[in-house]
C-alpha positions as CSV (number, residue, x, y, z in Angstrom):
1,M,29.0,-19.3,4.3
2,S,32.4,-20.7,2.9
3,A,33.0,-20.1,-0.9
4,R,32.9,-23.8,-1.3
5,I,29.5,-24.4,0.1
6,F,28.2,-21.2,-1.5
7,G,29.2,-22.5,-4.8
8,L,27.4,-25.7,-4.2
9,V,24.3,-23.8,-3.1
10,L,24.5,-21.5,-6.0
11,G,24.9,-24.3,-8.4
12,C,21.9,-26.0,-7.2
13,L,19.9,-22.9,-7.3
14,M,21.0,-22.3,-10.8
15,M,20.1,-25.7,-11.9
16,Q,16.5,-25.6,-10.4
17,S,13.7,-24.5,-12.7
18,S,12.6,-21.0,-12.6
19,S,9.3,-22.0,-11.0
20,A,11.2,-23.6,-8.4
21,A,14.0,-21.2,-7.8
22,N,12.4,-18.1,-9.0
23,W,15.8,-16.2,-9.3
24,Q,15.9,-13.7,-12.1
25,K,19.6,-12.4,-12.1
26,I,22.9,-12.9,-10.4
27,S,25.5,-10.2,-10.5
28,A,28.7,-9.2,-8.7
29,Q,30.2,-6.2,-7.0
30,L,34.0,-5.9,-6.7
31,V,36.6,-3.5,-5.6
32,F,40.3,-3.9,-6.3
33,P,42.0,-1.5,-3.9
34,P,45.5,-0.3,-3.8
35,N,47.9,-2.7,-1.8
36,A,44.8,-4.7,-0.4
37,A,42.9,-7.9,-1.0
38,P,40.1,-7.4,-3.5
39,L,36.6,-6.9,-1.8
40,S,33.8,-8.8,-3.3
41,R,30.1,-9.5,-3.1
42,L,27.8,-11.7,-5.2
43,L,24.1,-10.7,-5.4
44,I,21.2,-12.8,-6.3
45,Y,17.8,-11.4,-7.3
46,Q,14.3,-12.9,-6.9
47,D,11.1,-11.4,-7.6
48,N,12.5,-8.2,-8.7
49,A,14.5,-7.6,-5.6
50,L,17.7,-8.4,-4.1
51,S,17.2,-11.7,-2.0
52,Q,20.6,-13.0,-1.2
53,T,24.2,-11.6,-0.9
54,D,27.4,-13.2,0.0
55,D,31.1,-11.8,0.6
56,S,32.9,-14.9,0.4
57,A,31.8,-16.4,-2.9
58,F,34.9,-15.0,-4.8
59,T,38.1,-16.5,-3.7
60,P,41.6,-16.1,-4.8
61,I,42.2,-17.7,-8.2
62,S,43.8,-21.0,-8.2
63,S,47.2,-21.5,-10.2
64,S,45.5,-24.0,-12.5
65,M,42.4,-21.7,-13.4
66,R,45.0,-18.7,-13.9
67,Q,47.1,-21.1,-16.3
68,A,44.0,-22.2,-18.0
69,L,42.8,-18.5,-18.6
70,L,46.2,-17.6,-20.1
71,A,47.2,-20.7,-21.9
72,P,47.4,-20.2,-25.8
73,Q,45.6,-23.5,-26.3
74,T,42.4,-22.3,-24.4
75,E,39.8,-21.3,-27.0
76,N,39.3,-17.7,-26.6
77,P,37.6,-15.5,-29.4
78,F,38.3,-12.5,-27.3
79,R,42.2,-12.6,-28.1
80,T,41.4,-10.8,-31.4
81,R,38.5,-8.6,-30.0
82,L,40.7,-7.3,-27.3
83,P,44.0,-7.3,-29.0
84,K,45.5,-4.5,-26.5
85,L,44.5,-6.7,-23.5
86,Y,46.0,-9.7,-24.7
87,Q,49.1,-8.0,-26.2
88,A,49.9,-7.1,-22.6
89,R,49.0,-10.5,-21.2
90,A,52.4,-10.9,-19.4
91,G,51.0,-8.2,-17.0
92,L,48.2,-10.7,-16.1
93,A,50.6,-13.5,-14.9
94,N,50.8,-11.9,-11.4
95,C,47.7,-9.9,-11.4
96,P,45.2,-10.3,-8.5
97,M,42.4,-12.4,-9.7
98,V,39.4,-13.8,-8.0
99,M,36.9,-16.7,-9.0
100,T,33.9,-18.5,-8.1
101,S,32.2,-21.7,-9.7
102,I,28.9,-21.3,-11.5
103,D,26.6,-23.5,-13.6
104,L,25.6,-22.0,-17.1
105,D,24.6,-25.1,-18.8
106,N,23.2,-27.5,-16.3
107,Q,25.5,-30.1,-17.6
108,A,27.3,-32.6,-14.9
109,D,30.3,-32.9,-17.4
110,T,31.2,-29.3,-17.8
111,Q,31.9,-26.7,-15.2
112,E,32.0,-22.7,-15.4
113,Y,34.1,-20.3,-13.6
114,W,33.4,-16.5,-13.0
115,I,36.7,-14.8,-12.8
116,A,37.6,-11.1,-12.3
117,Y,40.6,-8.9,-12.3
118,S,41.4,-5.3,-12.4
119,R,42.4,-4.3,-16.2
120,L,43.0,-0.8,-14.9
121,R,45.2,-1.8,-12.2
122,C,47.1,-4.4,-13.7
123,L,47.6,-3.2,-17.2
124,D,46.6,0.4,-17.7
125,L,47.8,2.5,-14.7
126,D,51.7,3.4,-14.0
127,E,53.1,2.4,-10.6
128,T,52.4,5.9,-9.0
129,E,48.8,5.6,-10.0
130,R,48.4,2.1,-8.7
131,L,49.3,3.3,-5.3
132,R,46.2,5.6,-5.0
133,Q,43.6,4.4,-7.4
134,A,41.0,1.7,-6.8
135,D,38.9,0.0,-9.5
136,N,35.3,-1.0,-8.9
137,Q,34.8,-1.9,-12.5
138,P,36.8,-5.0,-12.9
139,H,37.2,-7.1,-16.1
140,Y,35.1,-10.2,-16.0
141,V,35.7,-13.8,-17.7
142,L,33.4,-16.7,-18.0
143,L,35.9,-19.7,-18.4
144,Q,34.3,-23.3,-19.2
145,K,36.0,-26.6,-18.4
146,K,34.5,-28.8,-21.0
147,A,33.9,-32.6,-21.0
148,N,37.2,-33.6,-22.5
149,G,39.2,-31.4,-20.0
150,T,39.9,-28.6,-22.2
151,Y,38.9,-25.0,-21.6
152,R,37.1,-22.2,-23.5
153,V,36.4,-18.6,-22.8
154,L,32.7,-18.0,-23.1
155,M,32.4,-14.3,-22.3
156,E,34.5,-11.3,-21.4
157,S,33.2,-8.2,-20.2
158,D,34.9,-4.9,-18.7
159,G,32.9,-3.4,-15.7
160,S,29.7,-5.2,-15.5
161,L,28.3,-9.0,-16.1
162,S,25.1,-10.5,-15.0
163,I,23.6,-14.0,-15.3
164,I,20.1,-14.1,-16.4
165,N,17.7,-16.9,-15.7
166,Q,16.5,-17.2,-19.3
167,S,17.8,-20.2,-21.2
168,S,18.8,-20.5,-24.8
169,S,20.1,-23.6,-26.3
170,G,20.7,-24.8,-22.9
171,Y,22.6,-21.8,-21.5
172,K,21.8,-19.1,-19.3
173,A,21.5,-15.7,-20.8
174,L,23.9,-12.9,-19.9
175,E,24.0,-9.0,-19.7
176,S,26.8,-6.8,-19.7
177,K,27.5,-2.9,-20.2
178,I,29.8,-0.8,-22.0
179,M,30.6,2.7,-20.7
180,L,31.8,5.3,-23.0
181,A,34.1,7.2,-20.6
182,R,35.7,3.6,-19.7
183,E,36.4,2.8,-23.3
184,F,37.3,6.4,-24.4
185,P,38.8,8.1,-21.3
186,N,39.7,11.4,-23.5
187,H,36.4,11.7,-25.2
188,T,34.5,14.9,-24.5
189,L,31.1,13.3,-23.7
190,Q,32.4,11.3,-20.7
191,C,28.9,9.7,-20.2
192,G,26.6,7.2,-21.6
193,G,27.0,3.7,-22.6
194,A,25.4,0.4,-24.1
195,E,23.4,-2.2,-22.4
196,L,24.1,-5.6,-23.9
197,S,22.0,-8.8,-24.1
198,W,23.7,-12.1,-24.9
199,R,22.0,-15.4,-25.9
200,Y,23.6,-18.7,-26.5
201,E,23.5,-19.6,-30.2
202,G,25.6,-21.8,-32.4
203,K,28.2,-22.9,-29.9
204,A,28.8,-19.3,-28.7
205,Y,27.3,-16.5,-26.8
206,R,25.7,-14.0,-29.5
207,L,24.8,-10.3,-29.1
208,S,21.0,-10.4,-29.1
209,Q,20.2,-6.7,-28.2
210,V,21.8,-3.2,-27.7
211,D,20.1,-0.5,-25.7
212,Y,22.3,2.9,-25.8
213,V,21.6,5.0,-22.7
214,A,22.6,8.4,-21.8
215,H,21.2,8.7,-18.1
216,D,24.3,9.8,-16.7
217,C,24.7,12.6,-19.3
218,E,22.3,14.8,-17.6
219,P,24.2,16.1,-14.6
220,R,27.2,16.7,-16.8
221,H,25.4,18.3,-19.8
222,F,21.7,19.4,-19.3
223,P,21.3,19.3,-15.5
224,N,18.4,22.1,-15.5
225,L,16.1,20.7,-18.1
226,S,12.6,19.2,-17.7
227,G,9.7,18.0,-19.6
228,S,10.1,18.0,-23.4
229,D,13.3,19.8,-23.2
230,W,14.7,17.2,-21.2
231,E,13.2,14.3,-23.5
232,Q,15.0,16.2,-26.4
233,A,18.2,16.5,-24.8
234,Y,18.4,13.1,-23.9
235,A,17.5,11.8,-27.3
236,R,20.2,14.1,-28.6
237,Y,22.8,12.7,-26.5
238,Q,21.6,9.3,-26.7
239,Q,22.3,9.6,-30.4
240,Q,25.8,11.0,-29.8
241,V,26.6,8.0,-27.6
242,M,25.5,5.6,-30.2
243,A,27.5,7.3,-32.9
244,V,30.5,7.0,-30.8
245,L,29.9,3.2,-29.4
246,K,28.3,1.8,-32.8
247,A,31.7,1.5,-34.5
248,L,33.1,-0.2,-31.6
249,M,30.2,-2.5,-31.2
250,Q,30.5,-3.5,-34.8
251,G,34.2,-4.2,-34.6
252,F,34.1,-6.0,-31.2
253,Y,30.9,-8.2,-31.7
């Protein structure tokens, strides 16, 4: 299925009512390898199971979409929330990016685009590291073309982004994650994260729920525990993860 046809099918699926389409979540898997084109797969979940995948939904970003994403006149609250990223925006001018068309608001006069690129490979790694390190946790952006032809960024997320078939103020809900090791690569914990739920309110996506998790701390910090000892250890590391990420959450959102 071509990316254009898939985009039309995806748009139709997303515009149907949940009783008709019955889809629950749409997410993506992308890898940005050294010296090769990005590998991508879009996943659609229905009835609590993966029901459809497509490896051609994402295509190389068009020059007009790259220009819209980086243009200073594009509305983007993440310029201040992600200052290091946007201070280095010159590195994004030639950064490999992919995109696909989506529909978040069921409006014929707007269009949303799901864009992905490797912040790690384009901005964080030096030239030697880029030759050997792939990135499977890219940076995601949801860009909207408004009815008047101008653009705004609806969401940015590093490593994970999903569209949820629940509507708030006419827009689909979103889920993302923050991984502690990704945000703080030198921290001693090197595990845990926060699962974020987003709802559209007041002309923007607002954070509606945060769940701090520490499942991946078990093999690193308490691999041989079980029962109540495991539960206590998990709760302890969950609190440590929350202590580290809560300040970031308050400053970022």
